[in-house]
Each structure stands twice: as C-alpha cells, then as structure tokens.
C-alpha positions as CSV (number, residue, x, y, z in Angstrom):
1,X,129.4,135.9,121.7
2,X,133.0,136.6,120.5
3,X,135.7,135.4,122.1
4,X,139.3,136.4,122.1
5,X,142.3,134.1,121.1
6,X,146.1,134.4,121.3
7,X,147.4,133.3,117.9
8,X,150.5,131.5,117.4
9,X,152.7,129.9,114.9
10,X,154.7,126.6,114.8
11,X,156.5,126.0,111.6
12,X,154.1,127.0,108.7
13,X,150.9,126.0,111.1
14,X,148.6,128.3,113.0
15,X,147.4,128.0,116.3
16,X,145.1,129.8,118.9
17,X,144.4,129.6,122.3
18,X,141.8,131.1,124.7
19,X,143.2,134.1,126.0
20,X,141.7,133.7,129.5
21,X,143.9,130.9,129.9
22,X,147.0,132.8,129.0
23,X,148.6,134.5,131.6
24,X,151.7,135.8,129.8
25,X,153.6,135.9,126.6
26,X,157.4,136.4,127.1
27,X,160.7,135.6,125.2
28,X,162.6,132.6,126.0
29,X,165.3,133.6,128.4
30,X,166.7,131.9,131.1
31,X,165.8,128.2,131.1
32,X,166.9,125.4,133.5
33,X,167.3,121.9,131.8
34,X,165.6,119.5,134.0
35,X,167.7,116.1,134.0
36,X,165.6,112.8,132.6
37,X,162.5,115.4,131.5
38,X,160.5,113.7,129.2
39,X,161.7,115.0,125.5
40,X,159.0,117.5,124.9
41,X,159.9,119.1,128.3
42,X,162.3,122.1,126.8
43,X,163.3,122.8,130.8
44,X,161.8,125.1,133.7
45,X,161.5,128.6,134.5
46,X,160.9,130.7,137.1
47,X,157.5,132.6,136.4
48,X,156.4,135.2,139.2
49,X,158.1,132.7,141.9
50,X,156.5,129.5,140.7
51,X,158.1,127.0,138.8
52,X,156.8,126.4,135.4
53,X,157.7,123.5,133.0
54,X,157.9,124.8,129.3
55,X,156.6,122.4,126.7
56,X,158.3,122.4,122.9
57,X,155.5,122.1,121.1
58,X,157.3,121.2,117.8
59,X,157.9,117.9,119.4
60,X,154.7,117.7,121.7
61,X,153.0,117.5,117.9
62,X,155.9,115.7,115.9
63,X,156.2,118.9,114.0
64,X,159.9,119.2,112.1
65,X,161.4,121.7,113.8
66,X,161.3,124.9,111.3
67,X,163.8,127.4,110.1
68,X,162.7,129.7,112.8
69,X,164.1,129.3,116.2
70,X,161.2,128.8,118.7
71,X,161.8,131.6,120.9
72,X,158.5,133.1,122.4
73,X,157.1,131.4,125.9
74,X,153.2,131.7,126.4
75,X,152.6,130.9,130.0
76,X,148.9,129.1,130.1
77,X,146.9,127.9,133.2
78,X,146.1,124.2,132.8
79,X,143.3,122.6,134.7
80,X,144.0,119.0,135.9
81,X,141.3,117.8,137.6
82,X,140.7,120.2,140.5
83,X,143.9,121.6,140.5
84,X,145.4,124.3,138.1
85,X,148.7,124.1,137.1
86,X,150.9,126.7,135.1
87,X,152.8,125.6,131.8
88,X,154.9,127.4,129.2
89,X,154.1,126.6,125.7
90,X,157.4,127.0,123.7
91,X,156.1,128.5,120.0
92,X,157.9,129.9,117.2
93,X,155.9,133.5,117.3
94,X,152.7,135.1,118.6
95,X,151.1,136.4,115.8
96,X,148.3,138.8,117.0
97,X,144.9,138.3,119.1
98,X,141.9,137.1,117.1
99,X,138.3,137.1,117.9
100,X,135.5,134.5,117.0
101,X,132.5,133.0,118.2
102,X,132.0,129.6,119.3
103,X,129.7,128.5,116.7
104,X,132.5,129.5,113.8
105,X,134.6,126.3,115.5
106,X,134.4,123.4,113.0
107,X,135.2,119.9,114.4
108,X,138.5,118.2,114.3
109,X,138.2,115.2,111.4
110,X,139.3,111.9,112.6
111,X,141.5,110.8,110.0
112,X,144.7,112.5,108.6
113,X,145.9,113.9,111.5
114,X,149.2,112.8,112.8
115,X,148.8,114.1,116.2
116,X,146.3,113.7,119.0
117,X,143.0,115.2,118.1
118,X,142.2,115.6,121.5
119,X,144.7,118.4,121.9
120,X,142.3,120.7,119.5
121,X,139.1,122.3,120.0
122,X,138.9,122.4,116.5
123,X,139.5,124.3,113.5
124,X,138.5,127.8,112.2
125,X,139.0,129.2,109.0
126,X,140.0,132.8,108.8
127,X,141.3,134.6,105.4
128,X,141.6,131.2,103.7
129,X,143.6,129.9,106.4
130,X,143.1,127.1,109.0
131,X,144.2,127.9,112.6
132,X,143.7,125.2,115.1
133,X,142.2,126.1,118.1
134,X,144.3,124.3,121.1
135,X,142.6,122.9,124.2
136,X,145.3,123.6,126.7
137,X,144.2,121.0,129.1
138,X,144.7,118.5,126.6
139,X,147.8,119.2,125.5
140,X,149.4,117.0,128.1
141,X,147.6,114.1,130.0
142,X,146.8,114.0,133.6
143,X,149.5,111.4,134.1
144,X,152.3,113.5,131.8
145,X,151.4,116.2,134.4
146,X,151.9,114.3,137.0
147,X,154.8,113.5,135.8
148,X,155.9,117.1,135.1
149,X,155.1,118.1,138.5
150,X,156.8,115.5,139.9
151,X,160.1,117.1,138.4
152,X,158.9,120.6,139.4
153,X,157.9,120.4,143.2
154,X,155.9,123.3,144.0
C-alpha cells in the first residue's frame, strides 16, 4: 500500500515526512524568539491558538546553512509517550508530495552519517536521488521535547 509523503529540501538534501503527520505548510512569518531556548529552536509561532516551537533543521542536523533562506514551516504532530505535541520544522522549501510503499524504504547505514540516524526511518531512491525519510517522533528526543514544552506552556 502506497503512502504519501511531503518532500522538502534542506540545502542540497531531500527529505520526506509522512503526510498523515503534517497539519499545515506555511511561509515563515511572525516568529517570537524565546530567551534561553536551545540553539536549534528558532522561536515560537501561534498556530490556530496553540503555541508551537519552530525547529531549525539545519542546526538540528548540523548542516551548513545553504544559500537559500529557510522560510517554510511544516507544522507536524509529534507523539511523545501518550501526548501529541505540535512542532514546526523550518525547511528551505517544500517541493512536492511523493508516494511510495513501505517496502521501498531502505535501512539507514550505521556509519558515515554525521547526525543521529534515529531521526530517519530510512532512505528511498527516486530518479537516482536518495530521499531521507524523517521520523518526526525522533527529531526531538523526549527530554528535548520536555525542554521545549517547558518554554511553551500550553
């Protein structure tokens, strides 16, 4: 059974995140900066009355910032134990929606990856390029989510 994924870019890399977790894709507009937030928390935004932390994925993945200004936010639902938490992912651009089957996802190699392979469910190859499948629940660990949530009282 095919699943749909939102495809987005960070620098020269392509990532995808399952559509069922994506609530909205919006341009980066008014962000409120939070004092003492982690380096990868760009700020918070108001999403339908909820306060949502926006994560700078370049910083999160230790990517060099590209020439493109990251200006799209993908608002996703993250499952943290029994709770569901909203989080914004700051990306360079959202390219399209792609479909593939679970069996097409290849495992993440353990070596040679300079960021935590837990962030990824795996890779999928399309038109000779690899797309990294993001695991939204692992982009922030439970302790980091707690840290972010303490900054953003609901």
